[in-house]
N, C-alpha and C positions, 0 to 999 in steps of 0.2 A: 499903435492904436491907443487912443486915450479918450475916455468919456469926458464931456464938458460938464464941469460942476456948476450948480445954480449960484447966482449972485445974491439971492435973497438971504436974509438973516434967518437961520433955522433954529435959533436958540428958543427954547420953549417947548411946551407940551405939544404932542402930535395933534391932539384933539383941538387945541386952541389954534394952532397954525392952520388946520384944515378948514376953519371957519373964516380965515382971512382971504378974501377973493383975490387980492393982488398977489399974495404968496402962492395961492393955488395956480393962478394963471402963469406965474413965472416958472413954477415947477413943471407945469404941463408942457410949456414950451421947451424946457430942457429935456423932458422925457421923450418928446417927439424926435428930438435930435438923436437921443440914444437909440430909439427904435430904428431909425433910418440907418444909423451906423452899423448896428448889429445885423440888421437884415442884409445890408450891402456886403458885409464881411462873410456872412453865411453863404450868400449867393456866390460870391467869388470863390470861397473855399470848395463849395460843392461842384463848381464848374472845373476846378483844377484837375488835371490828370498827371500821372507820373511822367517825369521828364527823362525818358529813355525806355528801351525795350526790356531791360533786365529787371530782376526782382528787387534789387537794391533801390531802384527808383521808386518803387511802391512803398518801401519802408520810409524813404525820405519824405514822400508825400504825406504820410500819416504823422510823421514827426513834426513837420511844418504846421499841419492843421491843428495838431494837439497844442503846439506852442502858441499859435494865434488865438485859438479859442480859450486856452488857459489864461491868456492875458486879459481877455474880455471878462471871463468868468471871475477872475480875481478882483477886477474893478467893481463888478456888480455886487460883490460881497463886502465892499467898503461900507462903513457905518453911515457915511453921508448919503450914499446911493440908497441904502436900505431905508433910511429915514424919509427920503423923498418918496420912495415907493409906498411907505406906510401912510404918509400924509395924503397922497393921491388916492389911496385906497379908502382912507377915512372920509375924504371929501366926496367919495362915490363918483369919481370922474368917469365919464363914458370911455375915455381914452385908455383907462387902466386895463381893460380886458384885452385889447389888441397888444398892449405892451407885454402882458403876461404870456400871451401866445408866443411872442418872439423870444422872450426869456426862456420859455419852456423848450423851444427849438434849439436855442443855444446850449442849454443844459444837455439835451439829448445828444446833439452832435459832438459836444465836447466829451461826453462820457464814451461815445463810440470811438472817437479819435484817440482818446486816452487808452482805452482797452486794446484797440488795434495796434497802436504803437508799442504797447507793452508786450503783446504776444509776438508781434513780428520781430521784435528785438531779439527774441530767443532763436530766431533763424539767421540772424545777421552774420554770425561767425561762419556758418556753413556756406551762406551765399557769397561771402567774401572769398572763401576758398574756391568756389566755382568761378568767380570773376577774375581773381588775381593769382590763383595757385600756380606753382612753378611748372607743373607738368600734368599730363593726362592721368597719371597714377594718383595725384592728389584729388582730382575730380572723381575718379572711381572710388576712392576711399571715403569721399564726402557724401556721395549720393545716398547710401543706405541710412546714415545718421540724419541727413537732411529730411528724408521722407518719414523717418520715425518722429522727428520734431514736428513735421507738418501734421502727422496723425494726432499728436497731442494737442496741437492748436485747434484742429477740427473738433476734437472732443470737448475741449475746455473753453474755447472762445465763444462769446455771445454773438459775434458778428461774422467771424471767418468759419462759420459752420453751415454756410449756404453755398450753393453752386455758383451764384453770381459773384461771390467774393473769391472762393478757392480756385475755380477754373482759370480766371485770368492770371492768378498768381502762378499756377502750375504751367500755364502757357509761357509766362516770362522766364520761369526756371528752364523749361524746354528750350526756349530761345537762347538762354545763356550757355547751356551745354552745347547746343549746335554751334554757337559762335566760337566757343573755345576749341571745339573739334576742327572747325574750319581754319582757325589760326594755326593749329598744329599741322594739319594736312594742307600745307600751302604748296600748290602745284608749281609755283614759280621756283621754289627751292627743292621740292621733293625729288624731282628727277635728276638733280645734280648730286644727290647724296648717294652713299653706298647702298646697294640693293638690299642688303640684309637690314641695314638701319631703317631704310624707307619702309620695308615690309613690316618691321616691328612697330613703327609709328602708326601705320595704317591699321594693324591688328589691334593696337591699344585703343585707337580712336573708335573703331567698330565695336570693340568690346564695351567701351564706355557708353556708347549710344544704346547698345542692347541691354546693358546693366540698368540704365535709366528706366527703360520700359519694364524690365523684369522686376525691379524693386517697387515700381508703382503698383503692379498687380499683386505683389506680395503684401504691400500695405493695404490694398483693397480688402484682401482676405483677413488681415489682422483687424481692420475696422469692423468687419462683419462679425468676427469671432469675439470681439470685445463686448458685444451685447448692445452696442449703440444702435439707436433707431435710425440714425442718419448715416446711410451707406454712401460709399464713394461710387456713384454711378454717373460719371462724367462722360463727356463726348470724347471718346478715345481718338477719333480722327483729328480733332482740334489739337490734341496733345502730342500725338505721335506720327502724324502723316509726314511731317517734314523730317523727323529723325529717322523714320523708317526708310525714307527715300535716301537719306545720307548714308544709311547702312548699306544699301544696294550700291551706292557710288563707291564706298570704301571697298566693297567686295570686288567691284570692277577694277579698281586701282590695284588691289592685291593680286588679282588675276594677271593684270598687265605685267607687274613686276615678277610674278611667278613664271610666266611664260618666257619673259626676257632672261631670267636666271637659268631656266632649263635650256634655252637656246645656247647660252654660253657654256653651261656645264656639260651638256650632252654632246654637242657637235664640235666645239672647239678642241677639247682634249682628244677626241677620236680623229679629227682632221689632222692634228699634230702628229699622231702615230702613223697615219696612212699616207701622208703627203710631206714632201720636203719643200714644198712651195709655200712660203709664208704669205704670199699674196692671197691665197685662198682663204686663209684665216682672217687676214685683214679685210677681205671683201665681205666675209660673213659678219664681222664686227660692224662694218659700215652699214650693212643691210639691216642689222638689228637696231642700230641707232636711228636709221631712217624710219623704222616702224614706230618707234616710240617718240620721235621728234614732234609729231602733232600735239602730243599731250603737253609739251612744254610751252607751246605758243597759243594756248586757248584764248579766245577773245570773249569768253563768257565764264560765268561761275558754274562749275559742274554740280555744285551742291544746291544750286537754286532750282526749284521745281519748274520755274518758268523756262529753264534751259534744258528740260528733259529730252526734247526732240533732238536738239543739237548734240547733246551727249550721246544719245543712242546712235546718231549718225557717225560720231567719232569711234565708238566701240565697234560698230559694224565694219568700218574701214580697217580698224586694227585687227579684227578677227580674220578678215579676208587676207590682209598682209601676212599675218602669222601662218595661216593655213598654207598659203602658197610657199612661203619661206620654209616651213617645216617639211612639207612634201618634197621640196627641192633638195633639202639637206639629207633627208632620209634616202632619197634616190641616189644622190652622189655618194653618200656614206656606204650604202649596201650594194651598190651596183655590181661589185666583184663577187660578193657572196650574199645574194638576196635571201631573206628569210622566207621559208616555204610553209604553205598551209599543210596541215596533217595529211599524209598519204599522197601528196603531190610529188611528181617526178621533178628532177632538177630544171629541165629546160621549160616545160610547160608551166611549172611552178613559178619560175622566174618571170615568164611572160604574164602570168596571172597577177603576180605581185606588182609588176609595172603597170598593168591595166587598172588594178585597184587603186594605185596612187593617182593615176590619171583621172579616174572617175571622181576621186575625192576633190581634186582641184577644179575639175570641170564643173562639178555641182556648185562649188563655191563661186567660181567665176560667173556661172550662169545667174546666180542670185545677185552677184555684184553688178552684172550688166543690166539687171532689171532696175537698179537704182541709177537713174541718169545723173543725179547730182554727184554720186560717188565716182562714176565713170568719167565725169568731166574734169575731175581734179587731176593735178600733175601726178600725184601719187597713184591715183587710179589708173592713169595711162601707163605708169611704170609697172604696176602690178600685172596689167594685161600683157605687157611686153615680156615680163619674166615668165608668165604662164605660157606664152607662145614658145619661148626658148625651151622650157622644161618639157612641154608636150612634144616638141620636135626631137629632143634627146631620147625621150621614152620610146617614140616610134622607131627611131634608128636602132635603139637597143633591142626592141622586139624583133625587128626585121633581121638583125644580125644573128640573134639567138636562133631564130627559126631557120635561117639559111644554113647555119653551121650544122644544126641537128639534121636537117633533110639530107645534106651532102654526106654526113657520116652514116646515117641510116642506110642510104642507098649503097654505100660502099661496104659497110660491115655486115649487114643482115644476111646477104647470100653466103658470106664466109662462115658466119656463126651457124647457119643451118647445115653446113657441110661437116660440122663436128660430129664425131662418133657419140653414141649414147653414153658410153662409159670410158673411164680412164683407169689404168691399173698402175699401182705403185711399183711393182716389180714384175718382170717377165714370168710367164707361166712355166718356162722351161727350167726354172731354178730347182735346186735339189729339194727332195721331199722334206728334209729337216727344216726348211724355211717356209713351208706351206703357210704357216700361220701369219707370216709377214706379208703375204699377198693380199692387197686391199683394193677392191674395186670401188670407184667413186662415180657418182652421177656427174655427167659432163654437160649439163644444161647451163649455158652461160647466163649469169644474172643480167647481162646486157640485153638478151632477148626479152626477158620479162620487163626490163626498163623500157625497151622500145615499144612493147605492147601498151604499157601504161601511158607512155608519152603520146602514142598514137591516139588513144582514147581521149586524152585531155586536149590534144591538138584539134581534134574534130569538134570537141565541145567549144573550143575557142573560135571555131569557124575557119580554121586554117587547113588548106589542102595537104594530104599526106601521101607518101609514095604507095603505089599499088601493092608492092610486096609487103609493106608494113601493114596495110589494111588487111591483106589476106591472112597474114600471121595473127593479127589481132582477132580476126573472125574465128581462127582456130585455137584461141586461147584456152577454151575449156578442154579441148583435146590434149593440148600440151600439159595443162595442169593435171589432167587425169594420168597421162603417161608418167610425168615426173613424180607424182605422188605414189603411183604403183611401183615404179622403179626404185624409189627411195625405200619404200616398205620392203621390197624384195631384197635390196642390198642390206638393209638393217637385219633382216631375217638371216641372210647368208652370213654376215659377220658375227652375229650372235651365235649361230650354229658352229662356226669355226672356233669361236672362243670357248664353246662348251666342250670341245674335244681336247684331250691331252695328247702328248706326242705319240704314245702307243696307239691310241685310237685313230690318230691321223694316219699312221702307217698301216693300221689294220684296214682302214677304209680308203686306201689310196686309189683303188680302181674307181670307186664311186665319185671321189673328189675330182679325179682326172676327167671323168665324164661330165661333171658339172662345169668344170673349167672350159671344156670344149664348147659347151653351149654358151657360156658367158663370153667366150672369145668373140663370138659374132657381134656382141654389143660394143666391143672396143676395137674391132678390126674392120667390120663391114657395114653395120647399120648406122645411118646418120639420121638427123631430125627431119630429113625430107623423105626417108624411106617409108614404104607402105607396110612393112612387116613388123612394126614395133609392137603392136598388140600381141601377135602370135609369139614373138620373142619373150615377152613378159610372161605369158601363160606357160610357155615351155620351161623357163627358168623357175617359175614358182612351183610347178609340178615336180620338177627334179629336186628342188630344195626340200619340198614336202616329203618326198620319199626318203631322202637322206636323213631328214629330221626324225622321221618315224623310226628308222633303223638305229640312229644314235640314241634315241630315247629307250629303245628296247635293250641296247647294249648297256646303257647306263643303269637300267633296272637290274640287269644281271650283275653288273659290276658292283652295285650297291649290296646285292646279296653276298657276293664274295667278300667285299669290304667288311660287311657285318660279321661274317664268320671270322675274318682276320682280327677284327677288333675284340671279338670274344676270346680268341686264342691269346691275344696280346695281354688282355686284362686278367688272365688266369692266375690265381694265387697258388704258387708251388710250395709255399712255406706256411702250412697250416699247423698250428701248435696245439698241443693237448691242453685241456682246461684242468686246473688244479682240483683235486678231490677234496670235498668238504671245505673248500675255500682256503685251506692252509697247506695241506700236504701237496708238494710238487713232485712231478715225476723225476726219476733219476736221469742221468745223462743218456744212458743207452736207451732207456724207455722213451725219452724225448726224441732222440734222432730216429729211432725205429718208427715212432708215430708219424713223423714228418715224411719218412720214406714211403710208408704205407699210404698216406693221403695223396702223396705225389702220384703214385701208381694209379689211383682212382681217377685223378684229374687228367692224367696223360691219356688214359683210355678215352675220356670224353672229348678232349681237344683233337685227338687223332681222327676221331669220327668226323668232326667238322672239316678237318683238312682233307680227308678222303672224299668229301662231297664237292670240293672245288673243281676237279677235272670235269665232272658231269656238267657243271654250269658253263665251263669253257667250251664244252662240246655243243652246248645250246647256242652259244655265240657263233660257233663254227657253222652251225646249221643256218643261222640268219645271214651270215656273210658269204660263206662258200657253198652253201647247200649240201654239205657233207656232215657226217657225224663220227668220224674216225678218231678224233683226238690227236691227229698228226697231220693236219692240213698245212701244206707249205705256206699258204696265204696267211696263216695265223702264227707262224713260227716266232715272229717278233713279239706277238701278243702273249704267247705262252711264256716267252722269256721275261716279258714285263711283269707278269704275275708271279713267276718264280722268284724274281728279284724282290718283289714286294713281300713274298712269304719269308725270304731270308731276312729282310729288314724287320719284319714282325717278330720272328723267332729270336733274333738278336735282342730286340727291345724287351721281349718276354723275359729272357734270362737276365739281362742287365737290370731291369726294374725289380725282379724278384730278389736278385743278389743285393740290390740297394735296400730293399725292404728288410732282408735278413741282417744286413750290416746295421741298419737303424735299430733293429730289435736287439742286437748284441749291445749296442751303446746305450739303449734306453734303460732307465732305472726301474725296470719292471721285471722281477725274477720269474723265469719260466721253468727252470729246472733246478735240481738241488744235487750237491755232492757233499761228502763227509770228510771231516778232518779226523784221522785215526792215528793211534800210536803203534808204529811198527818198529819195536825196539831194535836198534837204539834211536830211530828217527821218527819225526812227526811228518806224516805225508797226507796228500789228498787221495780220496778214493771215489771214483777212479782217478788215477794220477793225471798230471797235466799233459803228458805225452799222449795218453789214451784219448783225452778229451779233444786235443788238437787233431788227432787222427779222425775222430768222429766228425769234427767240423769240416775238415778237408773232404771227407767222404760225402758229407751232405752237399757241399758245393759241387763236387763231381757229379753226384746224382742229379742235381739240378741241371747242370750243363748237358748231361747225357740224355736228358729228356728229348733233345733234338734228334737223337738216333732213331726215334720212332717216326720221324717225318722223312719219308723216303723221297729221294730226288726223282725228277721226271727224266725220261730219255730225251736226248738232244732234239730240239725242234718239235717236241710233242708235249702233251700233258698226261702222258701215260707213265706210271711208276716203273722205275727200273727193277727188273726181276733180280733176285739174289744171284750173285756170281760165285761159281765154284772155282776158287783159286787153286786149292789143292784138294786131294781126295777127301780130307776131313775138315777143310776150312771153307766156310761160306762167307762172302763179303756182301753186305747190303750198302748201297750208296745212299747216304742220308745227308742232312744239312749239318750234322755234328762236326765233320771235319772243317767246315768253313766257319761255323758259329764259334767253335771252341778257340779259334785263332783270333777272334775279335779283341783288339787292344782294350776296349771298354770292359769286356768280361774278365780278361786277365787282370786288369787293374782292380776291379771290384773283388775278385777272388783273393788277391794279395792283401788288399785292405782288410778283408774280414779276418783272414788268418793272423794278420798283425794285431788287430784289435783283440782277438781271443787270446793271443799269446800274452799281450800286455795285461789283460784281465787276470789270467791264471798266475802270472808273475806277481801281481798285486795281492792276490789271495794267498799265495805261498809266503810272501813277505809278512802277511798278517799272522802266520803261524809261528814266526820267530819269537813273538811275545811269550809263547808257551815253553820256549827252550830254557827259561829260568827254573823250570821244574825238572830238567833232564837228569839231575843228581839222583832223583828218585829211582831211576832205572839204570843209570849208567854206573853208579857206585857198586862195589863188590860188597853186597850185604853180609856175606859170611865172614869176610876179612874184618869188616868193621865190628861185627859182633864178637869175634874172637879177641880183638884188641881190647874191647871194652871188658870182656870176661877176664882177660889177663890183668888189666889195670884195676878192676874192681873199684870204679869211681864211686863217689858219694851219691846218695839218692838224688840230690839236687841236680846233678849232671844228667841223670836219667830223666828227671822232670823237664829239663830244658829241651832235651831231644824229643820227648813225647809231645810237649807243647808245640814245638815247631811243626811236626808232621800232622798233628791235629789241626793246626791253623791252616796248613796247605789244603787239607781235605775240606775244610770249611770254605776257604777262599775260592776254590774253583767252582763251587756251586753258585757263587754270587756273580761270576763273570757272564757277559752276554753269550748265549749259546747259539745265536743265529746271526750271520752277517750277510746282508744283501748287497751285492755289488753288480751293477748293470743287469745282465739277464741270468745271473747265477746266484743261487742261495747256498751259502756254506753252512752246513750243520756242524757245530762244535761240540754237541752233547757227547758223542762217542769219545772224543779226545778228553773232555772233562771227566768223564766217567773212568777212563783208564788212569788218569792222573790221580784221581781220588782213591782208586783201588790200590795203586802203588803206595800212596801215603798211608793208607790204613794198614797195608801189609807191614810197613816199617813200625807202625805203632804196636801191632801184634807181636812182631819179633822182639822188639825192645822190651815189651811186657814180659814175655817168656824168659828173656835173659835176666831181667830184674828179679823175677820170681825165683829162678834157679839160684842166683847169687844170694838172695835173701834166705833161702832154705839152707844153703850151705852154711851161711853165717849163723843161722839159728841152731843147726845141728852142732856146729863147732862150739857154740856157747853152752849148749846143753851138756856136751861131753866135759867141758871144763868144770861145770857145776858138779857133775857127778864125781869127777876125779877129786875135786876139792872136798 
């Protein structure tokens, strides 16, 4: 585009040229040409629209307009053109006003084009990514940044801040996104791809479409929060109606692939495990492929809203195909082991399951048949045929299941009703020692209960049931009542039998035999058709109740006896004296005398408890045998049981007390004291080791002889044996002593105690050996030693050595430990130390006397010599 320049000579002043008519006329003619050219160009540019549906076409439009108008604007600004305009203005040409209007329009549209081209260029990189990006992920990453850029354009641009500009641009962006998604989700190739890959493509496409809408609304909120007075309140339908529709189509396509995948993954592996016929698997694959084949050969674009009805038709057909196919496969797969509803019995449950599958496909086919167009297709006819085949198989399956159940019920129910009420694990004629192994069990077959439940459900299903089955079903409450009461009665019986030990079982043998006689009717004579079941239950319950009461009474008395025996067993027969003033301990004899005295008191107490036991057994005799003699033959074994228990308790009494005594001996806590004394020429213990060992043995014997106070009962009774006169002057009392004293445990403990005491005394005696270093004090012949010294008349220094030695000994013994505690004995060394000290002092005195005598003799002799001289 080029403006035509005037031919007139324009040299000279504007005011001069404006007065030249021929120049003004020439310039006016030229200006008219310019006006027409600019008007035509503006008209053409304003009529132009973007060449394409995408947003890049709009950028191209504004760039082209900007280039064209920039070219004209540039020429208007040329000096020659400006001088022409000035001359015409000076000449006050009428034409100048119109030209100025056109030039003003040019300037306005040029500025708009320039501004729009500048701002839209900021979107170009994002829009090119939308248009030519390598994958859907590029589109998804571009959308947020694109909308952010659009928000900035909206806020800053002088022209793209109005609905009439922004909405068409957003529509073009929406179209571009839709077009890219359509190219990615190409149905011609999609169904030929791997299912997982196809599902991924569809998910990505759907997510991209949803992201476009989500980001748009996020941007709307950002515009409002920015404080801008111009909000994004555009027509959402214009922007998203098509993309929303495409989202629904993507979801449909994803569902198609999901169902196809499930058909393969669920049915084919299970068919592989339950059938050896590969044709069944191939047939399923073929049927699945047939279901999805219409999708591959569509004659319309499913993403086009104009094809919505056609697509709905295809999806409806697909759902019908899938429903029939799935139901068929579920039936084939589970026919041998059908899944049952909760609480449904096997047969009626299987029939209910089959009918529920049938109703499912029947409902589907009914809706299918309402669509004549669907029914008229080849696939529609094929689906109806498959439906008919499956329905026929389901009916045959139901008939077979019902027929087999009816035949078995008519055959088995009479036999089941002839069963006795109870079964027994061992015959009642077995020996008494195995009474506790006899176990009665409820003999109500679970099959009867199953037949009752099946009958109820069969009638609910509208199927005829055998008369006997209906009769038994009507009697269900009665059978439930009987079985519940029988089970409670048997539980009570078995609990009662477990409560009794062997002695009590023998004691109550007569009562147990009577109960068994009554129970025998339940496993020998009464059946589930008998009329006396209620009376049988009442009789058994009453008998068990009586026996229960008796057992509880016996247990109460037994607990009394056991309490006394526990008290006897826990008696402490070795009570030791407490030390006086916390230091002084009793001597050995005093210690053992105290133990014996305390034993006598305790024995008197426990014997009273023992003597009370026969009276309690007589009380049991009164309950069981209705006598109170203490010698009932019916209780002979029971008396023997308790006598044996008493023997065990007394044995434990002695063993535990001896164990306690032994532990006391070994413990490092002194309880008695003995002394170390000098019995010239030996150092000994007082009392000596032999005496202490005798005291220990006697204490053990006293402990064991406690059992002599427990008199044995006469055979078969609980009456104490009277004293027996063996000889005129000899009376023998039968007690537990003879048996208890022979117990290996007691003998072992007695030996252990004596050995430990012996070792202790040996250790204490060894301790005295340290004092033998002083034995010259009393073993040397003092007279002979003094006579020798008197004869030798040694120097004073020799006497000094002897005196220092004995004085040192006297001093040394006072510094030695005078008490030694070892285990339960305290050894007092003070008497021994005192004796040694006295002996040393005696030597000092004797040597002093000798030295004095020798000194006097020497003095007298010297005095005589002086006098003579």
